[in-house]
C-alpha positions as CSV (number, residue, x, y, z in Angstrom):
1,M,145.7,-66.5,-8.6
2,S,144.4,-64.0,-11.2
3,R,145.9,-60.5,-11.6
4,K,144.6,-57.4,-13.4
5,V,145.1,-57.4,-17.2
6,T,146.3,-54.3,-18.8
7,Y,144.6,-52.5,-21.5
8,A,147.4,-53.0,-23.9
9,E,147.6,-56.8,-22.8
10,E,143.6,-57.1,-23.7
11,R,144.3,-55.3,-27.0
12,A,147.4,-57.3,-28.0
13,A,145.3,-60.6,-27.1
14,R,142.2,-59.2,-29.5
15,R,144.8,-58.3,-32.1
16,E,145.8,-62.1,-31.8
17,L,142.2,-63.4,-32.1
18,V,141.8,-61.2,-35.3
19,A,145.0,-62.1,-37.0
20,W,144.8,-66.0,-36.3
21,G,140.9,-66.0,-37.4
22,K,142.0,-64.7,-40.6
23,E,145.0,-67.0,-41.0
24,L,142.7,-70.0,-40.4
25,Y,140.0,-68.6,-42.8
26,D,142.7,-68.0,-45.5
27,Q,144.1,-71.4,-44.9
28,R,140.7,-73.0,-45.3
29,L,140.5,-74.8,-41.9
30,V,137.3,-73.0,-41.2
31,K,134.6,-71.7,-43.6
32,G,131.7,-69.5,-43.2
33,S,130.8,-68.8,-39.4
34,G,132.3,-72.3,-38.4
35,G,135.1,-72.6,-36.1
36,N,136.3,-70.5,-33.0
37,L,139.1,-69.2,-31.0
38,S,139.5,-68.3,-27.3
39,I,142.5,-66.8,-25.2
40,R,142.3,-67.1,-21.6
41,L,143.7,-63.8,-19.6
42,E,145.8,-63.5,-16.6
43,D,142.3,-62.2,-14.9
44,D,140.6,-65.4,-15.6
45,T,138.4,-63.9,-18.1
46,V,138.2,-65.3,-21.7
47,L,138.2,-63.4,-25.1
48,M,136.4,-65.6,-27.7
49,T,135.1,-65.2,-31.2
50,P,131.6,-64.1,-31.6
51,T,128.8,-66.0,-32.8
52,G,127.9,-65.6,-36.4
53,W,130.9,-63.9,-37.8
54,F,133.5,-65.4,-40.3
55,L,136.7,-65.6,-38.4
56,G,138.1,-64.0,-41.5
57,H,136.0,-61.1,-41.1
58,M,136.4,-60.3,-37.3
59,T,137.4,-57.0,-35.9
60,E,139.0,-56.2,-32.3
61,E,135.7,-54.7,-31.4
62,C,133.4,-57.5,-32.2
63,I,135.3,-60.1,-29.7
64,S,133.4,-61.4,-26.8
65,R,134.7,-61.3,-23.3
66,I,133.2,-63.9,-20.6
67,D,134.2,-65.0,-17.2
68,M,135.0,-68.5,-16.3
69,E,131.1,-69.1,-15.7
70,G,130.3,-68.2,-19.2
71,N,128.6,-64.9,-18.4
72,L,129.2,-62.1,-21.0
73,L,131.3,-59.1,-19.7
74,D,131.5,-57.3,-22.9
75,G,131.3,-57.3,-26.7
76,E,129.3,-59.5,-29.2
77,K,127.3,-62.6,-28.0
78,P,130.1,-65.0,-27.9
79,T,130.2,-68.5,-29.8
80,K,127.8,-71.2,-28.8
81,E,130.7,-73.3,-28.1
82,V,131.4,-71.5,-24.4
83,P,130.8,-75.2,-22.7
84,L,133.8,-76.5,-25.0
85,H,136.3,-73.4,-24.5
86,L,135.4,-73.5,-20.6
87,A,135.7,-77.2,-20.2
88,V,139.4,-76.9,-21.7
89,Y,140.2,-74.0,-19.2
90,Q,139.0,-75.8,-16.1
91,E,140.6,-79.1,-17.3
92,R,144.0,-78.0,-18.1
93,P,144.8,-74.6,-16.1
94,N,148.0,-74.4,-18.1
95,V,146.4,-73.7,-21.6
96,R,145.9,-70.3,-22.4
97,A,144.4,-70.5,-26.0
98,V,141.8,-73.0,-27.7
99,C,141.4,-73.4,-31.6
100,H,138.3,-75.1,-32.7
101,T,138.3,-75.9,-36.3
102,H,136.1,-77.8,-38.9
103,S,139.1,-78.7,-41.3
104,I,138.0,-81.1,-43.9
105,Y,140.5,-84.2,-43.8
106,A,140.5,-84.1,-39.7
107,T,136.5,-83.8,-39.9
108,A,136.3,-86.7,-42.3
109,Y,138.5,-89.0,-40.2
110,A,136.6,-88.1,-37.1
111,S,133.4,-89.1,-38.9
112,S,134.7,-92.5,-40.3
113,V,135.9,-93.9,-37.2
114,E,134.6,-95.5,-34.1
115,N,134.5,-93.4,-31.0
116,G,137.6,-93.8,-28.7
117,T,139.8,-94.4,-31.9
118,I,143.3,-92.7,-31.6
119,M,144.4,-91.3,-34.8
120,P,147.5,-93.1,-36.0
121,V,150.5,-91.1,-36.2
122,Y,152.0,-90.4,-39.8
123,V,154.6,-87.8,-38.6
124,P,156.6,-87.5,-35.5
125,S,155.5,-84.1,-35.0
126,V,152.1,-85.0,-34.2
127,A,153.5,-87.2,-31.4
128,A,155.7,-84.5,-30.1
129,K,153.7,-81.4,-30.1
130,V,150.1,-83.0,-29.9
131,G,150.2,-86.5,-28.3
132,P,147.5,-89.1,-28.5
133,V,144.6,-87.7,-30.8
134,M,141.2,-89.5,-29.6
135,V,137.9,-89.2,-31.4
136,T,135.2,-88.1,-28.9
137,A,131.9,-89.3,-29.1
138,F,129.2,-87.0,-31.1
139,A,127.5,-84.3,-29.0
140,F,125.6,-81.4,-30.2
141,P,127.4,-78.3,-30.6
142,G,127.2,-75.7,-27.8
143,S,126.0,-78.6,-25.5
144,E,127.3,-79.1,-21.8
145,Q,127.9,-82.8,-23.2
146,L,130.5,-81.5,-26.0
147,G,132.4,-79.8,-23.3
148,E,132.9,-82.9,-21.4
149,N,133.7,-85.0,-24.3
150,V,136.4,-82.4,-25.1
151,R,137.6,-82.5,-21.4
152,A,138.4,-86.1,-21.7
153,G,140.0,-85.8,-25.3
154,I,142.4,-83.1,-24.0
155,R,143.2,-84.6,-20.6
156,S,146.3,-85.9,-21.9
157,S,146.9,-84.3,-25.3
158,N,147.0,-81.1,-27.0
159,G,144.1,-82.0,-29.2
160,T,141.3,-84.0,-29.9
161,L,138.6,-84.7,-32.6
162,L,135.2,-84.5,-32.4
163,S,133.0,-87.1,-34.0
164,N,131.2,-85.4,-36.9
165,H,132.1,-82.1,-35.9
166,G,135.8,-81.1,-36.0
167,V,139.1,-80.2,-34.4
168,V,139.9,-79.0,-30.8
169,A,143.6,-77.8,-30.4
170,V,144.8,-76.2,-27.3
171,G,148.3,-74.5,-26.4
172,K,150.3,-72.2,-24.3
173,D,149.2,-69.2,-26.6
174,M,147.1,-69.0,-29.6
175,T,150.6,-69.8,-31.9
176,A,150.8,-73.1,-30.2
177,A,147.1,-73.9,-30.4
178,V,146.9,-73.1,-34.1
179,S,150.0,-75.2,-34.6
180,V,148.3,-78.4,-33.1
181,A,145.2,-77.7,-35.3
182,N,147.3,-77.7,-38.5
183,E,149.6,-80.8,-37.2
184,I,146.1,-83.0,-36.9
185,E,145.0,-81.7,-40.3
186,N,148.2,-82.5,-41.8
187,N,148.2,-86.0,-40.1
188,A,144.7,-86.8,-41.4
189,M,145.6,-85.6,-45.1
190,L,148.3,-88.4,-44.8
191,H,145.8,-90.9,-43.8
192,F,143.9,-90.4,-46.6
């Protein structure tokens, strides 16, 4: 059951998206306008990064707010990856944040192995924080099929790799989701 979100709660979530967007941009886990973030609020609306914005340059005012059907409620036009984010929230009701990066090593790994491959674990924190990281089949960005592929990948894990695309990391909050994205990227770096 959803509850009304206060103005202060929404502002805090907007600040969090801006801060983590800058962090990911500074860490070079995303480049240009690639990658996107979202936070599901207690009223079952979703704040997400807008389309075409560099994550390191966002403002609280540019953040998009959508409902669970993908309808824009306010803000800028959302990222085209709305189906990806909504698939996560529908599949995993306990998840409150999604972090999608195009990090170099993880994307390279996901582009060099067969679909369905489970990434080898090189450090125990991947097993503890993430779970089995499966490489999902390629689907066009923004497509419903990509959302379905992500749904399968995060069903029993906090992260999945998208073939020829990047990482989807989820968590109880944005700190946890970004931590998962970093674990996957660091694990891929060790692989290479």
